[in-house]
Backbone as CSV, one residue per row, in Angstrom:
resi,resn,N_x,N_y,N_z,CA_x,CA_y,CA_z,C_x,C_y,C_z
1,MET,-3.844,17.338,-9.223,-2.933,16.976,-7.851,-1.857,18.019,-7.921
2,GLU,-1.838,18.609,-7.114,-1.104,19.489,-7.026,0.259,19.355,-6.749
3,LEU,1.021,19.339,-7.377,2.584,18.805,-7.252,3.405,19.623,-6.067
4,THR,2.854,20.444,-5.763,3.325,21.518,-4.719,2.971,20.944,-2.993
5,ASN,2.127,20.696,-3.090,1.481,20.444,-1.858,1.619,18.774,-1.704
6,ILE,2.288,17.813,-1.692,2.296,16.644,-1.233,2.828,16.779,0.354
7,PRO,1.879,15.743,0.921,2.328,15.675,2.236,3.506,14.898,2.755
8,LYS,4.379,15.071,3.299,5.620,15.043,4.272,5.458,13.304,4.398
9,HIS,4.602,13.211,4.949,4.585,12.261,6.103,3.613,11.612,5.735
10,VAL,3.749,10.300,5.270,1.711,9.757,5.177,2.101,8.349,6.204
11,GLY,0.966,7.715,6.723,1.223,6.745,7.283,-0.088,6.004,6.735
12,ILE,0.332,4.594,6.516,-1.009,3.548,5.769,-0.808,2.303,6.733
13,ILE,-2.530,2.458,7.400,-3.092,1.287,7.962,-2.824,0.086,6.943
14,MET,-2.049,-1.361,6.763,-2.378,-2.024,5.331,-3.539,-3.194,5.734
15,ASP,-4.594,-2.540,5.762,-5.976,-3.609,6.138,-6.439,-4.146,5.275
16,GLY,-6.777,-5.698,5.047,-7.863,-6.060,3.988,-7.420,-7.249,3.359
17,ASN,-6.375,-8.052,3.921,-5.361,-8.970,3.376,-5.892,-9.953,3.039
18,GLY,-6.665,-10.507,4.177,-7.327,-11.916,4.343,-8.706,-11.886,3.605
19,ARG,-9.433,-10.335,3.407,-10.939,-10.232,3.064,-10.738,-9.949,1.540
20,TRP,-9.665,-9.694,1.224,-9.123,-9.165,-0.846,-9.036,-11.271,-0.827
21,ALA,-7.844,-11.975,-0.175,-8.213,-13.211,-0.423,-9.425,-14.076,-0.633
22,LYS,-9.743,-13.732,0.588,-11.300,-14.853,0.709,-12.235,-14.579,-0.583
23,LYS,-12.216,-12.911,-1.106,-12.969,-12.768,-2.229,-12.818,-13.404,-3.127
24,ARG,-11.325,-13.725,-3.179,-10.692,-14.786,-4.581,-10.499,-16.317,-4.570
25,GLY,-11.469,-16.197,-3.075,-10.878,-18.016,-2.420,-9.489,-18.444,-2.470
26,GLN,-9.313,-17.646,-2.387,-7.557,-17.745,-1.392,-7.724,-17.762,0.133
27,PRO,-6.637,-18.623,0.462,-6.208,-18.824,2.045,-5.716,-16.840,2.609
28,ARG,-6.279,-16.970,3.578,-5.557,-15.532,4.070,-3.885,-15.290,3.804
29,SER,-3.387,-16.638,3.551,-1.943,-16.621,3.537,-1.485,-15.800,2.359
30,PHE,-2.525,-16.406,1.085,-2.202,-15.748,-0.015,-2.095,-14.256,-0.148
31,GLY,-3.443,-13.655,0.563,-3.320,-12.122,0.943,-2.325,-11.479,1.433
32,HIS,-1.925,-11.855,2.770,-0.813,-11.663,3.509,0.300,-11.544,2.406
33,TYR,0.631,-12.431,1.698,1.881,-12.572,0.661,1.747,-11.282,-0.346
34,MET,0.617,-11.251,-0.988,0.402,-10.601,-2.402,0.085,-8.505,-1.256
35,GLY,-0.152,-8.616,0.033,-0.021,-7.467,0.379,1.224,-7.336,0.741
36,GLY,2.485,-8.064,1.086,3.763,-7.563,0.979,4.285,-7.031,-0.266
37,ARG,4.202,-7.501,-1.112,4.794,-7.556,-2.796,3.808,-6.164,-2.646
38,ASN,2.668,-5.520,-2.418,2.123,-4.380,-2.762,2.760,-3.149,-2.477
39,LEU,3.269,-3.858,-0.765,4.040,-2.656,-0.042,4.664,-1.448,-1.515
40,PHE,5.944,-2.751,-1.597,7.116,-2.283,-2.220,6.347,-1.274,-3.799
41,THR,5.897,-1.501,-4.243,4.679,-1.010,-5.879,4.588,0.024,-4.569
42,VAL,3.846,0.153,-3.664,3.195,1.661,-3.333,4.400,2.502,-2.849
43,ALA,5.676,1.912,-2.178,6.466,2.283,-1.743,7.102,3.394,-3.022
44,LYS,7.304,2.897,-3.751,7.886,3.375,-5.381,7.322,4.195,-5.968
45,GLU,5.985,4.420,-5.837,5.217,5.433,-6.063,5.132,6.838,-5.178
46,ALA,5.013,6.302,-3.540,5.183,7.422,-2.683,6.384,8.348,-3.206
47,LYS,7.777,7.751,-3.430,9.007,8.112,-3.647,9.031,8.880,-4.586
48,ASP,8.429,8.557,-5.495,7.811,9.146,-6.957,7.385,10.840,-6.990
49,LEU,6.527,10.220,-5.757,5.331,11.791,-6.121,6.447,12.638,-5.053
50,GLY,7.176,12.519,-4.485,8.140,13.519,-4.000,7.341,13.162,-2.244
51,ILE,6.952,12.200,-1.794,6.291,12.067,-0.291,8.256,11.846,0.092
52,GLU,7.998,12.530,1.954,9.559,12.219,2.305,9.291,10.706,3.153
53,THR,8.901,10.392,4.089,8.363,9.234,4.966,6.755,8.368,4.530
54,LEU,7.237,7.446,4.329,5.766,6.157,4.303,5.740,5.465,5.455
55,THR,5.413,5.215,6.252,5.254,4.330,7.413,3.734,3.601,7.517
56,VAL,4.516,2.158,7.459,3.169,1.609,6.936,2.745,0.165,8.540
57,TYR,1.685,0.196,8.430,1.692,-0.644,9.799,1.162,-1.975,9.431
58,ALA,2.354,-3.111,9.742,2.717,-4.355,9.341,2.008,-5.498,10.322
59,PHE,2.477,-4.784,11.781,2.044,-6.289,12.973,1.680,-5.449,13.802
60,SER,0.986,-5.340,14.603,0.219,-5.015,15.492,0.664,-5.449,16.665
61,THR,0.905,-4.646,18.021,1.192,-5.365,19.600,-0.264,-6.083,19.848
62,GLU,-0.873,-5.786,19.559,-1.602,-6.706,19.441,-2.350,-7.684,18.606
63,ASN,-1.666,-7.577,17.555,-1.944,-8.755,16.421,-1.616,-10.550,17.129
64,TRP,-0.346,-10.729,18.462,-0.262,-11.593,18.985,-1.441,-12.405,19.038
65,LYS,-2.713,-12.241,19.051,-3.870,-12.713,19.732,-4.703,-13.452,18.392
66,ARG,-4.068,-13.277,17.588,-4.248,-13.925,15.862,-3.953,-15.859,16.300
67,PRO,-4.041,-16.400,15.474,-3.836,-17.979,15.543,-2.547,-18.201,15.341
68,LYS,-2.028,-19.229,15.488,-0.541,-19.253,15.423,-0.342,-19.712,14.529
69,ASP,-0.695,-20.329,13.850,-0.534,-20.512,12.724,0.083,-19.171,11.560
70,GLU,-0.912,-18.505,12.026,-0.892,-17.442,10.883,0.228,-16.331,11.385
71,ILE,0.080,-16.288,12.619,1.419,-15.194,13.074,2.480,-16.172,12.542
72,ASP,2.975,-17.527,12.694,4.160,-17.785,12.428,4.230,-17.700,10.528
73,TYR,3.238,-17.680,10.039,3.231,-17.258,8.360,3.678,-15.770,8.419
74,LEU,3.211,-14.723,9.406,3.695,-13.579,8.994,5.164,-13.161,9.163
75,MET,5.363,-14.036,10.077,7.081,-13.795,11.019,7.765,-14.122,9.775
76,GLN,7.403,-15.773,9.356,8.464,-16.494,8.211,8.195,-15.787,6.612
77,THR,7.099,-15.345,6.515,7.212,-15.065,4.841,7.771,-14.044,4.565
78,PRO,8.559,-12.838,5.478,9.156,-11.793,4.941,10.427,-12.214,4.764
79,VAL,10.463,-12.872,5.475,12.312,-14.141,5.446,12.401,-14.395,4.407
80,ASP,11.202,-15.246,4.228,11.707,-16.267,2.514,11.683,-15.191,1.260
81,PHE,10.599,-14.168,1.739,10.315,-13.468,0.434,11.700,-12.297,0.339
82,TYR,12.291,-11.788,1.094,13.848,-11.013,1.442,15.121,-12.221,0.176
83,TYR,14.843,-13.408,0.609,15.802,-14.389,0.359,15.953,-14.628,-0.923
84,LYS,14.908,-14.961,-1.323,13.976,-15.345,-2.901,14.700,-13.858,-3.569
85,ASN,14.502,-12.795,-3.310,14.430,-11.617,-3.894,15.766,-10.556,-3.478
86,VAL,16.361,-11.252,-3.104,17.734,-10.160,-2.424,18.465,-9.332,-3.675
87,ASP,18.139,-9.842,-4.958,19.044,-9.175,-5.318,18.248,-8.195,-5.965
88,LYS,17.232,-7.991,-5.623,16.147,-6.672,-6.226,16.265,-5.860,-5.268
89,PHE,16.243,-6.223,-3.881,16.407,-6.122,-2.397,17.893,-4.728,-2.613
90,ASN,18.751,-5.542,-3.077,19.884,-4.894,-2.915,19.997,-3.399,-3.845
91,LYS,19.342,-3.219,-5.287,18.987,-2.282,-6.200,18.176,-1.051,-5.157
92,ILE,17.067,-1.327,-4.305,16.343,-0.410,-3.139,17.580,0.632,-3.634
93,ASP,16.787,1.947,-3.873,17.241,3.438,-3.517,17.533,4.563,-2.451
94,TYR,16.377,3.993,-1.838,15.870,4.883,-0.524,16.155,3.980,0.947
95,LYS,16.005,4.570,1.907,16.083,4.256,3.330,15.282,3.244,3.631
96,ILE,15.037,2.128,4.350,14.203,1.284,4.672,14.501,1.261,6.794
97,SER,13.555,1.466,7.399,13.902,1.357,9.189,12.615,0.656,9.495
98,PHE,12.785,0.196,10.206,12.016,-0.623,11.790,12.076,-0.047,12.905
99,ILE,10.132,0.220,13.250,9.842,0.614,14.409,8.980,-0.071,15.129
100,GLY,8.775,-0.494,16.453,8.579,-1.203,17.487,8.887,-2.117,18.463
101,ARG,8.933,-3.076,19.068,9.250,-4.010,19.864,10.583,-4.641,19.223
102,ARG,11.221,-5.212,19.781,11.938,-6.557,18.634,12.657,-7.711,19.793
103,ASP,11.944,-7.389,20.858,12.720,-8.470,21.756,11.281,-9.717,21.629
104,ARG,10.108,-9.673,20.735,9.483,-10.624,20.164,9.321,-11.408,19.057
105,ILE,10.279,-10.648,18.624,10.679,-11.227,16.840,11.280,-12.030,16.622
106,PRO,11.118,-13.064,16.000,11.836,-14.651,16.092,13.414,-13.820,15.261
107,GLN,14.516,-14.512,15.524,16.122,-14.337,15.331,16.107,-14.450,13.628
108,ASN,15.251,-14.791,12.872,16.224,-15.235,11.474,15.186,-13.447,11.057
109,LEU,13.773,-13.122,11.071,13.276,-11.837,10.716,14.265,-11.155,11.049
110,LEU,14.218,-10.702,12.519,15.418,-9.843,13.060,16.404,-9.667,12.120
111,ASP,17.112,-10.372,11.792,18.407,-10.880,10.863,18.034,-10.266,9.678
112,VAL,16.988,-10.256,8.993,16.505,-9.600,7.823,16.219,-7.952,8.108
113,ILE,15.969,-7.949,9.264,15.545,-6.343,9.644,16.856,-5.298,9.329
114,THR,17.690,-6.425,10.617,19.053,-5.630,10.454,19.734,-5.620,9.037
115,ASP,20.017,-6.368,8.308,20.725,-6.482,7.214,19.853,-5.360,6.244
116,MET,18.742,-4.756,6.277,17.489,-4.294,5.101,18.152,-2.616,5.891
117,GLU,18.099,-2.809,7.334,18.390,-0.786,7.567,20.050,-1.344,7.412
118,LEU,20.611,-2.057,7.492,22.416,-1.853,7.440,22.451,-1.112,5.613
119,LYS,21.946,-2.027,5.000,21.897,-1.965,3.393,21.459,-0.409,2.841
120,THR,20.608,0.225,3.563,20.224,1.717,2.969,20.037,2.718,4.105
121,LYS,21.057,2.617,5.224,21.046,3.554,6.097,21.680,4.854,5.149
122,ASP,22.163,4.975,4.080,22.803,5.821,3.812,22.104,6.617,2.621
123,PHE,20.909,6.454,2.413,20.584,6.779,1.672,19.302,8.248,1.970
124,HIS,18.954,9.248,1.204,17.995,10.221,1.705,16.969,10.165,0.995
125,GLY,16.262,11.097,0.955,15.224,11.529,0.349,14.016,11.126,0.536
126,PHE,13.744,9.856,0.894,12.694,9.024,0.935,12.678,7.726,1.729
127,GLU,12.075,7.875,2.822,12.088,6.674,3.962,10.930,6.071,4.016
128,LEU,11.227,4.271,3.437,9.992,3.708,4.185,10.355,3.283,5.403
129,VAL,9.307,3.101,6.901,9.260,2.921,7.600,7.845,1.952,7.823
130,VAL,8.811,0.340,8.626,7.934,-0.547,8.682,7.305,-0.540,10.337
131,ALA,6.188,-0.371,10.794,5.985,-0.374,12.257,5.681,-2.148,12.182
132,LEU,6.652,-2.678,13.187,6.222,-4.080,13.316,6.472,-4.634,14.685
133,ASP,5.538,-5.020,14.998,5.095,-5.491,17.049,5.057,-3.724,17.579
134,TYR,4.523,-3.263,16.714,4.550,-1.306,17.335,2.891,-1.526,17.542
135,GLY,2.987,-0.624,18.450,1.635,0.083,19.334,1.804,1.123,19.046
136,GLY,1.033,2.003,19.733,0.897,3.380,19.918,1.214,3.997,21.374
137,TYR,-0.096,2.903,22.426,0.258,3.253,23.774,1.731,2.433,24.382
138,ASP,2.241,1.868,23.556,3.565,1.301,24.268,4.381,1.682,23.398
139,GLU,4.322,2.815,22.746,5.367,3.685,22.365,5.281,5.281,23.026
140,ILE,4.327,5.988,23.154,4.201,6.430,24.237,4.664,6.215,25.954
141,VAL,4.242,4.843,25.945,4.922,4.518,27.775,6.225,4.429,27.394
142,ARG,6.469,3.877,26.637,8.415,4.217,26.665,8.880,5.405,26.417
143,ALA,8.158,5.996,25.531,8.925,7.537,25.588,8.736,7.886,26.837
144,VAL,7.375,8.222,27.525,7.358,8.878,29.087,8.556,8.629,29.753
145,ASN,8.561,6.843,29.971,10.078,6.236,30.751,11.046,6.663,30.419
146,GLN,11.541,7.004,29.607,12.435,7.380,29.165,12.918,8.662,29.003
147,SER,12.040,9.825,29.533,12.211,11.091,29.614,12.539,11.611,31.149
148,THR,13.295,12.756,30.978,13.428,13.139,32.754,12.497,14.646,32.827
149,LEU,12.270,14.526,33.877,11.544,15.657,34.625,12.462,16.633,34.570
150,PRO,11.548,18.124,34.379,9.820,17.962,33.810,9.790,17.459,32.908
151,ILE,8.756,16.742,32.332,8.289,15.629,31.140,7.779,16.783,29.995
152,ASP,7.692,16.933,28.980,6.907,18.146,28.830,7.050,17.066,27.264
153,GLN,6.154,18.637,26.327,6.035,17.572,24.725,7.350,16.956,24.140
154,THR,8.323,18.200,24.341,9.758,17.748,23.352,10.410,16.727,24.115
155,GLN,10.094,16.445,25.167,10.652,15.689,26.025,10.785,14.017,25.028
156,ILE,8.985,14.480,25.609,8.086,13.122,25.117,8.557,13.035,23.546
157,GLU,8.688,13.570,22.868,8.868,13.344,21.289,10.763,13.213,20.807
158,LYS,11.303,13.371,22.008,13.037,13.607,21.523,12.955,11.627,21.761
159,HIS,12.057,11.301,22.614,12.241,9.556,22.685,11.000,8.350,21.801
160,LEU,10.577,9.300,21.456,9.264,8.235,20.190,10.403,7.598,18.865
161,MET,9.606,6.337,18.703,10.218,5.710,17.834,10.479,6.746,16.629
162,ILE,9.474,7.456,16.097,9.448,8.388,14.985,8.815,9.534,15.096
163,SER,9.632,10.617,15.410,8.911,12.108,15.747,8.579,12.920,14.859
164,LYS,8.774,12.588,13.142,7.840,13.218,12.701,6.190,13.400,12.215
165,PRO,5.505,14.291,12.838,4.154,14.345,12.808,3.685,13.612,11.067
166,VAL,2.223,13.041,11.136,2.263,12.343,10.135,0.930,13.784,9.754
167,ASP,0.927,13.902,8.043,0.175,14.872,7.620,-0.779,13.694,6.929
168,LEU,-1.330,12.901,6.677,-2.349,11.943,5.943,-1.933,10.749,6.456
169,LEU,-3.062,10.155,6.817,-2.954,8.548,7.530,-4.211,7.947,6.554
170,ILE,-3.427,6.936,6.113,-4.535,6.380,5.160,-4.584,5.149,5.589
171,ARG,-6.383,4.445,5.605,-7.078,3.354,6.389,-7.318,2.345,4.926
172,THR,-7.018,1.116,4.619,-7.659,0.463,3.449,-8.539,-0.538,4.353
173,SER,-9.754,-0.809,3.411,-10.316,-1.879,3.685,-12.151,-1.500,4.371
174,GLY,-12.081,-0.334,4.623,-13.371,0.315,5.259,-13.423,0.227,6.506
175,GLU,-12.274,0.206,7.363,-12.562,0.019,8.767,-12.457,1.693,8.793
176,LEU,-13.121,2.086,9.959,-12.930,3.774,10.802,-12.273,3.831,11.340
177,ARG,-10.793,3.299,12.025,-10.756,3.408,13.039,-9.228,3.491,12.682
178,LEU,-8.512,4.312,14.240,-6.745,4.327,14.223,-6.049,2.915,14.429
179,SER,-6.868,1.895,15.523,-6.460,0.518,15.754,-4.376,1.076,16.288
180,ASN,-4.403,2.340,17.226,-3.638,2.407,18.115,-2.168,2.538,17.430
181,PHE,-2.191,2.966,15.933,-1.104,3.258,15.164,-0.755,4.515,14.974
182,LEU,0.222,4.867,15.566,0.679,6.491,15.327,0.097,7.471,16.106
183,LEU,-0.209,7.146,17.794,-0.986,7.928,18.266,-0.893,9.273,18.365
184,TRP,0.391,9.383,18.944,0.921,11.051,19.296,1.288,11.716,18.000
185,GLN,2.089,11.014,16.979,2.179,11.533,15.703,1.205,11.808,14.544
186,ALA,-0.060,11.436,15.398,-1.086,11.609,14.008,-2.281,12.813,14.853
187,SER,-1.803,13.034,15.811,-3.069,14.135,16.294,-3.623,14.976,15.625
188,TYR,-2.984,15.295,14.724,-3.446,16.546,13.584,-3.021,16.069,12.379
189,ALA,-2.880,14.921,12.112,-3.105,13.895,10.922,-4.706,14.458,9.929
190,GLU,-4.818,14.533,8.288,-6.303,14.417,7.481,-5.780,13.178,7.261
191,LEU,-6.897,12.561,7.887,-7.441,10.983,7.550,-8.465,10.264,6.503
192,TYR,-8.284,9.577,6.100,-8.586,8.954,4.727,-9.004,7.622,4.728
193,PHE,-10.161,7.391,4.644,-10.764,5.992,4.686,-11.060,5.166,3.204
194,THR,-10.967,4.717,2.692,-10.805,3.995,1.431,-11.795,2.115,1.568
195,LYS,-12.227,1.853,1.118,-13.444,0.558,0.898,-12.103,-0.592,0.345
196,ILE,-11.091,0.140,-0.379,-10.668,-0.827,-1.140,-9.046,-1.951,-0.621
197,HIS,-9.297,-3.070,-0.755,-8.501,-3.945,0.139,-6.850,-3.510,-0.074
198,TRP,-5.936,-3.810,1.056,-4.828,-3.201,0.665,-3.691,-3.860,-0.698
199,PRO,-4.100,-5.135,-0.561,-3.113,-5.182,-2.017,-3.763,-5.052,-3.447
200,SER,-4.871,-4.277,-3.485,-5.613,-3.708,-4.764,-5.063,-2.296,-4.127
201,PHE,-4.451,-1.859,-3.350,-4.224,-0.493,-3.568,-2.980,-0.010,-4.117
202,ASN,-3.483,0.785,-4.910,-2.260,0.720,-6.177,-1.784,2.719,-6.150
203,GLY,-0.914,2.804,-6.725,-0.266,4.190,-7.435,-1.501,5.798,-7.424
204,LYS,-3.007,4.692,-8.454,-3.952,5.654,-8.802,-4.766,5.853,-7.079
205,GLU,-4.752,4.723,-6.534,-5.521,4.863,-5.235,-4.775,6.011,-4.366
206,LEU,-3.503,5.945,-4.295,-2.497,7.318,-3.360,-2.714,8.415,-3.612
207,LYS,-2.933,8.569,-5.579,-3.149,9.736,-5.828,-4.424,10.384,-5.423
208,LYS,-5.508,8.911,-5.385,-6.786,9.666,-4.973,-6.081,10.224,-3.813
209,ALA,-5.880,10.024,-2.521,-5.970,10.413,-1.447,-5.396,11.246,-1.645
210,ILE,-4.137,11.601,-1.862,-3.344,12.576,-1.683,-4.215,14.023,-2.558
211,LYS,-5.433,13.667,-3.592,-6.189,14.877,-3.893,-6.873,15.294,-3.081
212,GLU,-7.212,14.070,-2.122,-8.536,14.386,-0.807,-7.680,15.852,0.094
213,TYR,-6.810,15.335,0.225,-5.822,15.564,1.251,-5.538,17.191,0.905
214,GLN,-5.078,17.232,-0.485,-5.177,18.909,-0.701,-6.572,19.475,-1.061
215,LYS,-7.299,19.107,-0.590,-9.019,19.468,-0.220,-8.971,20.070,0.888
216,ARG,-8.454,19.771,2.050,-8.396,19.916,3.214,-8.133,21.324,3.884
217,ASN,-8.476,22.022,4.649,-8.478,22.931,5.214,-7.075,22.855,6.800
218,ARG,-6.086,22.472,6.757,-5.460,22.495,7.536,-5.645,23.598,8.850
219,ARG,-5.802,23.906,9.668,-5.651,24.740,10.410,-5.202,24.808,11.603
220,TYR,-4.853,23.495,12.639,-4.606,23.461,13.675,-4.711,24.033,14.633
221,GLY,-5.843,23.987,14.469,-6.560,24.565,16.046,-6.600,25.989,15.909
222,GLY,-6.446,26.972,14.948,-6.733,27.788,14.811,-7.657,28.426,13.660
223,LEU,-7.601,29.720,12.847,-8.343,30.458,12.221,-7.846,30.778,10.895
224,THR,-8.596,30.255,9.552,-8.332,30.738,8.494,-8.347,32.323,8.059
């Protein structure tokens, strides 16, 4: 792997928690729990590799269609996990941000989000961005509605939740679609799909994705 050609912004669709758990005879909730733990393992690896921004898809605007008991678990587990590991979170040395709607998130989870953002806001060099109740359509519509005439690319990008273009977009668990994730930012991203379920996606798998990225010829519509 070329250490001089590391993608600056990597997006990950963290898919396959439920399937990972089912293969092990465990409930879907266990897969979500292990997937949440794995996020901070992969974030540390990304930071050590020199990636500047890692944006992960945690919960989409469409995920509200899932069974209520699963949604309740997904909203409560990060709260429990945070307070059980608050000493470890206090030692995190990188910035953590959240994008997406906040009007439908339970208050106890909003409190955790606010606490994490405040504690890490002054860190520089690496940022973990968690997309929660996020959808690409929703983000673009909101950005357009906040823009002033004449609306152009610069106007829209000024109002996006995250303006940095994605260099490498990874989706785990074998699905071959974007699922409404970072549609604007990923317009020229290199796409990488793996059959590895998210809880098993580790530093080795991240390096494998970056190696593939380094083989790509990024022309942005031009010619080499």
